[in-house]
C-alpha positions, 0 to 999 in steps of 0.5 A: 241709913245704909247698914250693909253693902254687898257687891259681887262681880262688879267691874274690879270687885270680886266680892265685897260685903261691908257693914256701915255705921251711923254718923260721919264715916270716911273712905280713902284710897289711892286714885284708881283704887276703886272708890268710883266703882263703889259709887257706881254700884250704889248708883245702880241701886239708886236706879241709874241705867246699867251697862253689861260691860260693868260685869266683871270679866269672865262672870255671867252676872253681877249682884249689888245689894244694900240693907237699910235701917229706916226706923227713924224715917217716915217712908212707910207710905211708899211701900203701902202705895206700891204694895211692897212688904215693909220692914223698917229695920231691914229694907233690902234693895237689890240689882242684878245684871247679866252678861246678856244685858238683862237687868232686874231690880228688887225691893224686899224681894219684890220685883220692881220697875227701875223707875220705882227703884229710883223713886225710893232711892231718891228718898234714901241716899243723896250722892254729891259728886264734883259734877253736882257743883255745876248745879249752882249754875242752874236756876231750877236747882237754886229755886229748889234749895230755897223751896226746901229751906222755906218748907213751902211744899204745901203752898207750892202744891196748892199753887201748882194745882191752881196753875194747872187749872189756869193753864187748862182754862187758858187753852180752852179760851184759845181753842174757843177763840180759834174756833170762833175765828174759823167759824166767822170766816166760814159763816156765809158758807155755813149759812148756805149749807144750813139753808140748803139742808133746811130747804130740803125738808128732810124727814126721818125714814123718808128715804126708805119709804120712797125707795120702796115706792119706787121699787113697787112702781118700777114693776107696775106691769108685772104687778097688774098682770099677776093681780089680774090672773089671780082675780080671774082664778078666784072670781071667774063665773064658772071655773073660779076656785071659790065656785069649785070649792062651793060645788065640792062642799055641796056635793059632800053635804048631800050625802052627809046623812048616809055617809056621816064622815063627810060632815067634817069634810064639808065644814072644813071646805066651808071654812076654806071657801070663806077664807078664799072668798075674803082673799078673792075680795082683797085681790079684786080691791087691789086690782081695782085700786092699783093704778100707776102714774108715771108722773108720780114715779118720776117725782119719787125718783127725782126726790131720791136723786136729790137725797142721794146728791145731798148725801154724797155732797155731805159725805154721809149715807143716810137722811138721818145723818143729813138731819144731824149735820143740819142741826150741828150747823144750826148750833154753830151758827147760833154759837157764832151769833153768841160768840162774844158772850161765850168768849167773855165768859171764858175770859172771866173764868181765866181772869179769876183763875189767874188772880187765884194763881197770883195770890197763891204765888205771892204766898209762896214768894213771901215764904221764899223771901223769908227763907232767903233772908235766913239763908243769907245770914246762915251762909255768911256764918258758915262761909266765915267758918270755912275761911271766907270771912269777907264772902258775901252771898245774896239770894236775888228774888225778882218777879217774873211771869207766872210759871209752874213754880210760881212767879219768882226768879231766883239767882244766887249771887256771890262775891269772895270779898267786899270790893268785888261786886256780886255776880252769879256764883257759878261764874265768879267762884273758884272750885274750892269756893264752890265746894264750900258753898255747896257743902254749906247748902247741903248742911242747911238742906239736910236740916230741913229734909230727913234724908237717911244717907248723904255721900260726898265724893271729894267735895274737899277738892281745891281746899287747904288742910285747915279749911278741910278740917272745918268742912269735916266738922260740918259733915260731923255735925250733919252726921249727928242729927239722925243721919249717915254722912259718908265722905270720900276724901284725899285729905287727912284732915277730913279722914281723921274726923270720921267716926269710922274709916274705910280704905279702898285698895286694889291688888294685882292677881293672876286673874287680874286687878281686884279692888277691896274695901275694909274698915280700918282699926285704930292702928290701921287708921294711923298708918293710913293717915300718916301715908296720906300725909307723907306718901309711901315712905311713912316717917315717924313725924307723919305717924305723930302727926296722924295721931295728933289728928286722930287725937290719940 
C-alpha cells in the first residue's frame, strides 16, 4: 500500500508530504483545488510521460516520491529479475523532472528506465478515472475482466504459446507454398541453368591451372630463348661452365701434394661441378621437351573465355561459386519435384498445431463461460444493492476465429429494466449506470487480484446520495481485504464513510496560487462534510447532518 507521498515543485504544489493509511480513505476539495494535480503526480510515478511545463513556475526541477509497504504482497520476483534492492517494508519510487526537459526515475535509489517504472507501477496502483468508463466499450477490456475472474492465466499462457507456434508454422507453410509456386514458374529456366552449368564440366582449381598454362604459353619465344642460352652456357664443348669448373678442379688437384690447402678447395669445386652437371642436364631436358603448340594455347584460352563468360552471367568470380550455384539449382529442381510431399508434411504439422490450439482454446473458453455465469449473478446482486433492482447484465461469449486470446468473442450486454432488450453496455447505460457497473466490476476484480492500492477519481459522478452511500460501502468492503482504497469525491455520503479523510485546497499567495493537502481531524471532517452539504454558509442543520453521516 501507499504509505507516504512527497511532492515538491509540481504545478501548483510547493511542497507536500502526506501520510496515507490502509483501508478506505477519501479526498475532497473544491473543483480546481488541485486534486487532479495530485493524481497527475501519482501518474508520473506510475510511468506516464512527463512534461517540463509541469514544473512549478520559477523552479528548476520537481521531485515526486512515494513509499510503499509491500509486506502483504508477492512482488519480490520483480526486484530479483531486475537486480534491484528489495525492502518490503519501505519500497521507494521517485521521479525527477528538470526545467531542461530531462526526466529520471528511481526504484529504491536504483536508476531505472521509464518502462520498468511503469511495469512496477501497474502492480502497485490502479487509478480509475472517469475516462476509464469508456473501456466498457472495448472488447479487449471486457475479455480481460472475464479472464481475471476466471483465473485462467496458466491455461491462457499455454494456449498463447501453442498459438505462437501455430502462427510460425503457418507462416512457414505460406512461405514454402510461395517459394514452390515461384520455382514452378521458373522450372524450365532453372533446368536450363542447371544443364548449362553441368555441361560445362566444371572442376575445382581448373581456372587457376589454365590461367598459369596460358601465361606460360603466351611467352613461348622468351622461354625457348632463355633455355637455349642457359643450355649453351652449361653444356658447350669447350667453354661451358661445367668444363671450366672441371679444369679448375684438376689444376688445384695437381698441386695438392705440395700445397695441401688446395685439397679442400678441390673438393668444393667438385661438389659445385656435380650440382652444375645436374642443373645442366635438367635444362637440357626442359629445352628438349619444351614445345609450344599454338592450337593448344587457343584451346586453353577458349576454355578460359567460357569460364569467364559463365562467371559474368551468374554474377560470381570463381569456378567454385559456379559449382555451388549448380548444386543449389540441383537442390531446387529436386525440391520442385518433391514439393507436393513437402507441402503435405508442412500442412500436417499446421493441422496438428491448430488442433492443439483449438483444444487449449476450448479449455480457456470453458473457464471463461463458468466465470461469466458467476459474474452474472454477482453483478446482479451488486447492481440491485446500488439501486438497480431490475437491471440485467449478460456476458455473451460466442465462438470466433482463433486469435491471440483464444476463440471467444466477449460482449457485455446491459438493460436497466426488464422491458428493454439487452444491448452493448456502453451504448445504452447512462453515466451513473456505467459508474455503478464499473465499480461492481472493480470490486469483483479486486477480489481476484491482489493490487495494493486502488484510487477512484470521482466514480460517483451522476449518482444520487443514497446510491453514493451504497457505492462507498462497496469501497469500504474492498478496503478491508488487505487493500488500500482511495476515493476522490464530491459527495458527502461517500466522504463520511472513509476511515481517513483528506482535503485539498488552494491558497492565493504573493508568489501565486498554491495547493495544499491535509488529513482532517474529526471536527474538521464535520465542517468539511457540512460544507459539502450546504455550501459556503454552513448551517446548524448541515452540521447535525454531517455528524449523523459520520455517526458521531
